[in-house]
N, C-alpha and C positions, 0 to 999 in steps of 0.2 A: 583547795587547789588539787589538781589531778596531774599525775606524771605518767608518761608512756615511754616505752622502748619500741622503736620501730626501725624498719629497714630503709636506709637511705637509697638514693639513686644508684649508688655503686654496690648495694647489697649489704654494706657494713651497718652494724647496729648503732643507732643514735638515740639520745634522750630528747624528750620534748615536754612541753606543758600543753595539756589539752584544754582548750577554751571552746566550749560548746562543740562545734563540729570541725574545729581547726587545731592543728598541731603547730606550736611555735617551737622551732628547733633550738635545742640547748647544747648541741655539740655531740661529739662521739661518746658512745656509752662505754663505761669501763667494763672490765671482764665480769664484775659482779652484777652488772645491770644497774637497775635503780635500787639502791639498798636502803632507802627511806631514812637515812641518817640526816641530821640537821644540815650537814654540808651538801648532801644531795638535794634536799629541798631548797636550799639557798641557790644552788646552781639552776634548778628548774624555775624558781621564782624570777630569776634574772634573765631568763631566756629572751633573746631578741633577734634570733636568726630567721631564716626563711619560714614562711607559713605554708603548710601542706594540708590539703583537705583530708580529714581523718578517714573518710570513706575510700580515698584513693591510696591510702598508705597500707603497707603490710605490717600489722601490729605483731610484735613479738611478746612472749611472756615477759612481764616487766622486770621480774627479779630472776637472778641466776644464783639461787641459794646454795650454801654449803649443806644446809640441813632443811629438808622439807618434811615436816612432822605432821602426821595425820592423827586425829583424835576419833576414837570409836565410841559409839553409843553415848553421845553427849546430849541427846534430846530424849526425854522420857518416852515420848510416843514412838521413837525409832527403836529404842531398846525393847519396848513392849511388843512392837510388831515383829521384831526379830526373835521373840520368845526367849529373851535373855534377861538375867537379873539386872536391876539397876546397879551400875558399878559404884563401889565405895570410894574409889580413887580414879582419877582420869586414866583412860586407856590410850596409851601412846603407841604408834607404830611408825615405821619408816616408809616413806614413799620416795623412791629414788628421783632426784632432780632430772635425770635423763628422760623421764616420762613427760616433761613439761612441753606444752605448746601454747601458742597465743590465740587470741580471738580470731576467728575465721579459719583457723587451720582445722584439718580433718582428723577426727578421732577414728583410728583404724583398728578394728577389732580383729585379733589374731584368729586364724581359722580353727584353732583348738578351743577357743573360748565360746561356750554355748550359752552363757548366761550373763551377757554384758549389761551393766546397770549404771544408772546416773545417780549422783549425789550432789545436790546444791549445797555450797558451804560459804560462809564468810571466812576469808583468809586474812590473817593478821601478819603484817610484815614488821619484824623487829628492827628498830632504828638505832639502837645503841647496845654496846656490849653489856651483857647482863649475866650475873651469876649470883645464885642464892637471893633472889629478889624478895623483898617484902612487898606488901600491897602497893605502896606508893611507887616503889621502883619498878614494879611490874607494869603499872599503868604508864609510867614514863617511858618504858621500853617500847611501847607501841608506836612505830613510826608511820604506819598507815594501814589501810584496809583494802582488800580487793575481793574479787569473786573467783571461786574455784569450783570446778566440777571434779569431784573425787571419783572418777570413773572406776568401776569395780568389776573385775571378772569373778563372778560368784563361783563359777566352777572351780577355778584355781584357788580361790579364797577358802572354800568350804570342803574341799575334797580330802583334806588331811585332818587327823584327829585334833591337832592344835590350832586349827583355823589359820592357814598360811596367808596372813594378810598381805605381806610385803610383795610377793610375786603377783597376785591378782590385782594389786593396786598400782603396780609399777610397770606394766606393759608400756611399750613405746606409745606416746600420745595420750596416755590415760591420766594426765594431769593438766588439763587446760586451765589457764589463769589469765585474768585481765578483765576488761580491756586496758585498765589503768590501775594505778595505786592512788587512792584518795587520802589526803591528809587526815590524820586522826584528831587534829586540833578541834576542840569543841564538840566532838562526836561522843554521844553517850554509847559506850560499848555494850551496854545492857539493853539497847533498844534499836537494834539494826534489823530491818526486814530483809528476808531472803526468800527467793522463789525459784522454782524450776518448771519450765514448760518444755514439753517434748512434742515436736511437730504440731504446735498450736494448742496442745492440751496441758493445762496447768495441773501438775501432779504433786508439787510440794509448795508449801507456803507456811512460813513461821517467822519468828523473831528471836534474837539472841537473849531476850528476857526468859526464854524457855530453856536455855542451856542448863544442864545439870551442874556443870562446873563452868563458872564464868571465865571470860577471857583473862582477867587478872589472875584467877586461881590457876588456870592452865599454865601461864607463864611462871608463876611461883613454883608450881610442881615440876615443870620441865627444867627450870634453871637450878634445881637442887641437885648439884653434882654434874650438870652439863651446862657449859657456857653457851649462851645464845649470842650470835654475832649479827651485826647489821646486815640486812638482806635475807636472814633466815625467815622461813615462812611456817606458820602454824595454821593448818586447815582445821577449823574449830569444831567440826562435827556436822552431821546432816540431820534434818528433821525427818519425821515420819513421811511415808508416801513413796518409798523407794520401790522399784519395779519388782524386786525379788519377793516382797512381802504382799503383793497384791494378788487378788483372786479374780481371774487367772493372772499369773505373773505378767508384767509388762516390761520385757527386756528391750534394750535398744535394738533397732532394726536397721538394715541396710537402707540408706537414704533418709533416715531421721535427721532432724535438726534440733539440738538441745540449746535452750536459752537458760542461763543462770543469771538472775537479776539480784543485785545487792544495792540497797538504798545508799545513795551518795556515790556509788561507783559506776553504775550503769549495767548494761547487758553484755554478758560473755556468751557469744553465739558460736557454736561449732557444729558442722555437719558430721554425719556418721557414715563410714563405709566399711564393709566387710572385706578382709583380705581375701584375694582370689584363692 
């Protein structure tokens, strides 16, 4: 099952069940958006409202999380291309939720950012309140999966001695997510394909079996001392192939279109525009 948050005819956010190319309306969206809790999935499963063509709808980022957690260097090939040591524990950073946009919305690169980059990622949506999870509880905490582009301003990220992750990854529009949240029921979290295509050129392709720290391990680590709430999002890391590590570098350009595809979720597509 796949859930979406979209703009209704009056512009207000609504929830729906995505069936092929059609959205079945499930009513007004709460402030937290689709939080992937059992109650939220029950609501979407029972949707029986108006049907809207997905292509005609304005899709919003499905979740409105209190916490949007990024994971750095979680694929060995990405750590190696970044010329950094393989981490011994997960590398967590904050990505402000104010950076979030939905499928089809424009990634706007600030005029100061000279090295804008793409990062295809599998996003995990927490579906139940979780603290100090063991492996079983961590798996049970996964309410759904989605696609995320962890757009990264490398100039801002790397210009300080301590690698200022948060600013360069939290510019407005630098966290596209969607187009939907797919149920995690029956999904092998260690076998999810993810790809990135920029203006028709495939630049990243991998699978969560190549993660250094599995999704379950990430939730265990993050929940040790920090309570994860329904609707919180963990972007699980990007594979090798980012633009900053290519020769020559392949940064995002004005007019590019970035597609992030996650198996079971679909394609998150966003155009790119440079701020005047």
